[in-house]
N, C-alpha and C positions, 0 to 999 in steps of 0.2 A: 348448249348445254346449260342450264337455269344455273343463276347464283346460290340458292340453296343448295342442289346437288353439288355443286361445286365446293361450298363450304364443308358439307358433309365429307366429299372425297380428301379435302386437304387436312382437314383439322389435325389428323397426327403429325404431319410434317410441321404445321404452325407451333406446335405444343412443343415439339421437338427442339426446334429453332429459338424460341422462347426460353426455355431452360438452357440451352447451349448460350445465349447471349446474356443471361443474368449470370450463368458460373463464369463467363469470361470477364464481366464486370467486377465479380467480386474478387477474381485474381489480379487483376490489375490495379484495382482500388486498394489492395493490400499491399502493393508497393510503393504507394504514395507516403510521401512525408507529412507525418502528422503530429500532434501534441495532445497529450490528456493529463488529467489530474489523477494520479493512482494512490489508492491507500498503502500505506506502508506500517507494516509491524514493527513497533519499536519494543525491542527487546533488553530489558533493564536489567541490571545486575545490581543486587541488592546486598547489603552487609547481612551476616548470618542471622541475626535477631530484628532485623528490621522488615516491615511487609509495607505495602501500599494502603494507604489510609481513605484513597479513592482510584477507581479505575485512570489509566490516562487517556486523555483527551485524543480524539483522532488525527492522526497527522497525514499530509498528503504531499506527493512531490510533483512537480511538473515536468513531463517526462517527453523527449523528442525524439522521434526516429521512426521506422516505418511502420505503418498501420498493422500490419501482422505482428511484428517485436510487440507493440502494445498490448495486443490481444494476448500474448502468450504473459504479460506482466498481470494482466487481471486474473489468469488462471493459478500463478506463482507469484504472490506479491512481493515484492523487496523488503530486505529488514534493514533495520537501523540499531545496532548495538550499542548501547551505552551504559557506562558504570556510574554508581550513584554512592557517590563518597562526601556526604555531609556531617561529620560527625558531631552529634549531640542537637542539631536542630530536626525540626519537624516539617520542614520543606527543602527541595533543591531546585536550582533553576539549571535546566540545560539549554545550551544553544544549539541548534540543529541546523548542520550544513550539508548541502550535497554531497560533498565527499564522503560523509559518514554512511551513505547508504550503500547495502550490500545487494546488487543487482543478483539475478539467477545467472548462472554459468552461460556463457553464449549469446547473452542480451547484447545487441548491437543499438543501444538505446543512449542518450545523453540526460541525465540529471539537470535543469535547469535552475527549480526552484525548490524551496521547502515550506510549508504552511502548516503549522505557525513557526516562527523562527524561533522562538523562546518558548519552553516547554516548562511549567510549574508541576512539579511532581510532591504530593503530599504524603508524608512518611507516617507511619506510625511505629512508633519504639517502646520497647517493654518499659512497662513503669517499675520501678525499683522499690520495693517493699522496705521501709525504714521503720516499721513498726516494732521488729525485733532488735534493732540496734541498740546498744546500752549507750545509755545517755553519760556523758561524763559527768564526774562528781565536783560537785561545788563546794 
């Protein structure tokens, strides 16, 4: 039997073997420990009359866990709720810590680092109209 004839007869088995080997590789690699920088949604709670002057810069966390758990975090990013209470100021400095990150339920990962560690939030407060205020008599 010639080599060409043999290849024509055996190619379906070779394709099946290649697909099974690739699938097995993905399954095994998903169980390996890995680390990755994952984006975090920073959920700011502001006072009623205060708005953000600029969007918050992106925040990422270094997460360590099984690769399949990291894939889950990409589909459902973690959040970091923070309250902004800076009376009268046009900015607030927020210290970001790994303990403040809310991971999705059932995640088996550990947050190792947050970047940036300090977040500057620029605020816009309503301007007070002083034109209608009576001036004291002199």
